[in-house]
C-alpha positions as CSV (number, residue, x, y, z in Angstrom):
1,M,-20.9,16.5,-8.2
2,G,-19.7,18.9,-10.3
3,Y,-21.7,19.7,-13.9
4,D,-22.9,16.2,-15.1
5,S,-26.0,14.8,-14.6
6,R,-25.0,11.4,-14.8
7,M,-22.6,11.1,-12.2
8,Q,-23.3,8.5,-9.4
9,R,-22.0,8.0,-6.5
10,S,-21.7,4.2,-5.3
11,D,-23.5,3.3,-2.4
12,V,-20.4,0.9,-1.9
13,E,-17.5,3.6,-1.3
14,P,-19.0,6.8,-0.5
15,C,-16.2,8.7,-1.7
16,L,-16.4,6.9,-5.5
17,Y,-18.0,8.7,-8.3
18,F,-18.6,7.6,-12.0
19,I,-21.2,7.7,-14.7
20,R,-21.8,5.0,-16.7
21,D,-23.2,5.7,-20.3
22,T,-23.0,3.9,-23.7
23,T,-19.7,5.6,-24.4
24,L,-18.7,7.9,-21.9
25,Q,-17.1,5.9,-19.1
26,V,-15.6,7.7,-15.7
27,I,-14.4,6.7,-12.5
28,I,-13.4,9.6,-10.3
29,L,-11.9,9.1,-6.8
30,A,-12.1,11.9,-3.8
31,Y,-9.5,11.6,-0.9
32,V,-10.2,15.3,0.8
33,D,-9.2,17.8,-2.0
34,D,-6.9,14.6,-4.1
35,Y,-9.0,13.7,-6.7
36,L,-8.6,11.1,-9.2
37,V,-10.2,10.4,-12.3
38,A,-10.4,7.8,-15.3
39,T,-11.8,8.4,-18.3
40,N,-11.0,7.4,-21.0
41,D,-12.3,11.6,-23.0
42,K,-10.5,14.2,-22.9
43,S,-12.2,16.2,-23.9
44,W,-15.2,15.7,-21.2
45,Y,-12.4,15.9,-18.9
46,D,-11.1,18.7,-20.2
47,T,-15.1,20.1,-20.2
48,F,-15.6,18.8,-16.5
49,V,-11.9,20.1,-14.8
50,A,-13.1,23.5,-16.5
51,S,-16.2,23.5,-14.6
52,F,-15.1,22.5,-11.4
53,H,-12.1,24.9,-11.2
54,A,-15.4,27.4,-11.7
55,Q,-16.6,27.1,-8.5
56,Y,-13.6,25.6,-7.1
57,A,-10.2,27.0,-7.2
58,C,-8.1,23.8,-8.4
59,K,-4.6,22.5,-10.4
60,D,-5.1,19.7,-13.0
61,L,-1.9,18.0,-12.3
62,G,-1.5,15.9,-15.0
63,V,-0.6,12.6,-15.4
64,L,-1.0,10.4,-11.6
65,D,2.8,10.4,-10.6
66,L,2.1,10.2,-6.9
67,V,0.0,10.2,-4.3
68,M,-0.8,10.0,-0.8
69,G,3.1,9.6,-0.4
70,I,2.7,6.5,-2.9
71,G,4.8,6.8,-6.3
72,V,2.9,5.3,-9.2
73,R,5.0,4.5,-12.9
74,W,2.8,2.7,-16.5
75,G,3.4,0.9,-17.9
76,S,2.5,0.2,-21.0
77,D,-0.9,-1.9,-19.8
78,T,0.6,-1.7,-15.7
79,A,0.3,0.6,-13.1
80,Y,3.6,-0.1,-11.1
81,L,3.1,1.2,-7.2
82,S,6.2,2.0,-4.7
83,Q,6.7,4.0,-1.6
84,S,10.9,3.4,-1.7
85,G,11.2,8.3,-1.1
86,Y,9.1,7.9,1.6
87,I,10.6,4.2,3.0
88,S,14.0,6.6,2.4
89,Q,13.0,8.7,5.0
90,I,12.1,6.7,7.4
91,I,15.4,5.2,7.1
92,S,16.7,8.4,7.6
93,T,14.2,10.2,10.7
94,Y,15.4,7.1,12.6
95,G,19.0,6.8,12.2
96,L,19.2,4.0,9.1
97,D,21.3,5.2,6.8
98,D,24.3,3.7,7.7
99,A,22.5,0.1,9.1
100,K,22.9,-3.3,7.8
101,P,19.9,-4.4,5.9
102,A,17.8,-7.3,6.6
103,S,16.8,-10.0,5.2
104,L,13.4,-10.9,6.6
105,P,10.8,-7.9,8.4
106,M,11.2,-10.4,11.3
107,S,13.2,-13.2,12.7
108,P,12.0,-16.4,12.6
109,G,10.9,-17.8,15.8
110,T,10.5,-14.0,17.5
111,A,8.9,-14.4,20.6
112,L,7.7,-10.9,21.8
113,A,6.2,-10.4,25.4
114,P,4.0,-7.6,27.2
115,A,5.7,-4.7,28.4
116,D,5.5,-1.2,30.2
117,G,5.1,0.2,27.2
118,K,7.6,3.7,28.9
119,G,10.5,5.0,27.0
120,P,12.0,8.0,25.5
121,M,11.5,5.7,22.7
122,P,9.1,7.1,19.3
123,Y,7.7,3.7,18.9
124,R,4.3,4.0,18.3
125,A,5.1,7.1,15.9
126,L,7.8,4.5,13.4
127,L,4.5,1.8,13.9
128,G,2.3,4.8,11.8
129,Q,4.7,5.3,9.6
130,L,4.9,1.2,8.9
131,Q,1.2,1.0,8.8
132,W,1.1,2.4,6.0
133,V,3.9,1.4,4.1
134,A,1.8,-2.3,4.6
135,R,-0.6,-0.7,3.2
136,C,-0.7,1.0,0.5
137,S,2.4,-1.0,-0.9
138,R,4.0,-4.2,0.6
139,P,2.3,-6.9,2.0
140,D,5.5,-8.7,2.8
141,I,5.7,-6.6,5.9
142,M,1.8,-7.2,6.8
143,A,3.3,-10.2,9.2
144,A,5.9,-8.4,11.1
145,V,3.2,-4.9,11.8
146,S,0.6,-6.4,12.2
147,V,2.3,-8.7,15.5
148,L,4.4,-5.4,16.1
149,S,1.0,-2.9,16.7
150,R,0.6,-5.2,19.3
151,F,2.3,-4.1,21.7
152,C,1.4,0.1,21.2
153,A,1.0,0.4,24.9
154,T,3.1,-2.6,26.4
155,Y,6.7,-1.8,24.8
156,G,10.1,-1.8,25.8
157,P,13.3,-2.0,24.2
158,E,13.3,-4.9,22.2
159,H,10.1,-4.3,20.4
160,F,11.4,-1.0,18.9
161,V,14.6,-3.3,18.5
162,A,12.7,-5.6,16.3
163,L,10.3,-2.5,14.3
164,K,13.6,-1.2,13.4
165,Q,14.8,-4.9,11.6
166,V,10.9,-4.4,9.6
167,V,12.1,-0.8,8.4
168,R,16.4,-2.1,8.0
169,Y,14.5,-4.9,5.2
170,L,12.9,-2.0,3.1
171,K,16.1,-0.5,3.0
172,G,17.1,-3.5,0.9
173,T,13.9,-3.5,-0.8
174,R,12.9,-0.2,-1.9
175,E,12.9,-0.4,-4.9
176,Y,10.1,-3.0,-4.5
177,E,7.0,-2.7,-6.1
178,L,3.2,-3.5,-6.3
179,V,2.2,-4.4,-9.9
180,L,-1.6,-4.2,-11.6
181,R,-2.4,-4.7,-14.5
182,T,-4.9,-3.0,-16.7
183,V,-7.9,-5.4,-17.5
184,S,-10.4,-4.3,-20.8
185,V,-13.8,-5.0,-20.8
186,P,-15.9,-5.9,-24.1
187,G,-18.9,-3.7,-24.9
188,G,-16.9,-0.8,-24.3
189,G,-19.3,1.6,-21.9
190,G,-22.1,-1.6,-21.1
191,T,-23.8,-2.5,-22.6
192,G,-21.9,-4.5,-24.7
193,P,-21.6,-8.4,-22.5
194,S,-20.3,-8.5,-19.6
195,R,-17.0,-12.0,-18.6
196,P,-16.3,-13.7,-15.3
197,L,-13.4,-11.4,-14.3
198,P,-10.9,-13.7,-12.8
199,L,-11.1,-13.2,-8.4
200,S,-9.3,-15.4,-6.8
201,I,-9.4,-15.2,-2.3
202,Y,-6.2,-17.1,-0.1
203,T,-6.8,-17.5,3.3
204,D,-4.7,-18.7,6.0
205,S,-4.5,-18.7,10.1
206,D,-1.8,-19.8,12.6
207,Y,-3.4,-21.7,15.5
208,A,-3.2,-20.2,18.7
209,G,0.0,-17.9,17.2
210,C,-0.2,-15.1,20.4
211,K,2.1,-16.4,23.0
212,V,-0.7,-13.5,25.3
213,T,-3.9,-13.9,24.0
214,R,-3.9,-17.5,22.5
215,R,-5.9,-15.7,19.3
216,S,-4.7,-17.1,16.2
217,T,-3.9,-15.4,13.0
218,S,-5.6,-14.1,9.8
219,G,-4.3,-13.9,6.8
220,I,-6.4,-12.9,3.3
221,A,-4.7,-12.5,-0.4
222,V,-7.3,-10.7,-2.4
223,F,-5.9,-10.8,-6.3
224,L,-8.4,-9.6,-9.5
225,C,-7.2,-10.8,-12.8
226,G,-4.0,-11.8,-11.2
227,S,-2.7,-8.8,-9.0
228,L,-3.5,-8.0,-5.2
229,I,-5.8,-5.4,-4.9
230,I,-6.7,-6.1,-0.7
231,F,-3.8,-8.0,1.6
232,S,-4.4,-8.2,5.2
233,S,-3.2,-10.1,8.2
234,M,-4.4,-9.9,12.0
235,I,-5.6,-12.0,14.5
236,Q,-9.1,-12.6,15.7
237,K,-11.6,-11.8,17.3
238,C,-12.0,-14.5,20.0
239,V,-10.2,-16.9,20.7
240,S,-10.5,-20.6,17.9
241,L,-10.7,-24.1,20.0
242,S,-9.4,-25.7,16.8
243,T,-7.2,-25.4,13.9
244,T,-10.4,-25.7,11.8
245,E,-12.5,-22.7,13.6
246,A,-9.3,-20.9,12.9
247,E,-9.1,-21.4,9.2
248,I,-13.0,-21.0,9.0
249,I,-12.7,-18.0,11.0
250,A,-10.1,-16.5,8.4
251,M,-12.6,-18.0,5.3
252,S,-14.8,-15.6,6.9
253,E,-13.4,-12.7,6.9
254,G,-11.8,-12.8,3.6
255,A,-15.6,-13.9,1.9
256,R,-16.0,-10.8,3.8
257,E,-14.0,-8.5,1.2
258,V,-13.9,-10.3,-1.5
259,K,-18.4,-9.4,-1.0
260,Y,-17.0,-6.0,-1.2
261,V,-14.6,-5.6,-4.4
262,L,-17.9,-7.7,-6.2
263,N,-20.1,-5.0,-4.9
264,V,-17.8,-2.2,-6.0
265,L,-17.2,-3.6,-9.2
266,D,-21.2,-4.1,-9.8
267,S,-21.2,-0.3,-9.9
268,L,-18.3,1.0,-11.8
269,P,-18.5,1.2,-15.5
270,G,-17.9,-1.2,-17.9
271,G,-21.5,-3.2,-16.7
272,H,-22.2,-6.1,-14.0
273,M,-19.3,-7.3,-13.9
274,Q,-19.3,-11.0,-12.4
275,A,-16.3,-12.8,-11.3
276,S,-15.2,-15.9,-10.0
277,A,-13.8,-17.0,-6.1
278,Y,-12.0,-20.0,-4.8
279,V,-10.9,-20.2,-1.4
280,L,-8.2,-22.1,-0.4
């Protein structure tokens, strides 16, 4: 990829490329035909773009401000991710411009049962859009979207009402942003001393929360240097026989996410970074 023979491809993420050098730091993330490039050397970047453009037509869009429908706003040492524009499109598409905002994405005690999965309502289309929002920048709706995803083939009017409540919640919170703080690593390009990066993980589960299958739900949140980088809410694959077993399964799933983060960090410029994980 590119003209620089020092470029390496990550063994963990096939779309992640990097250069680890004593002075040069480069990270490139490819998504279909879009490339995000981070480097500490502007002249290297200009040369790379020129070399790439000589083989393929491309356009330099400048400092990142929008990617895959996610708005990016930069502070002095912070990046803010937001999907307010995409959320506004969802609100208009489903005729909720005049709807009253909801205070919660799902009301406490909501109990939904499978229905016939028929009807003219665009349940799957709206669910897919909300899944994208939840996965990219809005962990606060992840649990509600996860629950409603269980009824893709067995939805009814009550499920669609619950789905629209998530949209009404987003209407009142569309300006919420996911905050990512920058981290400086001593040693520049990887020859200096490494230091532990604070990596924290929180897991939880609700025992037998699904009233249909009696399976539990795992909640996972991974923080790197205080920034939330991985979050999920998913139903467990087996029926737990106790609250302890449900918690252990959630911890195991969370540990797998931590291992992934450690493997990615280990390959990036800045040397073999270390991290400490805490499971609560």
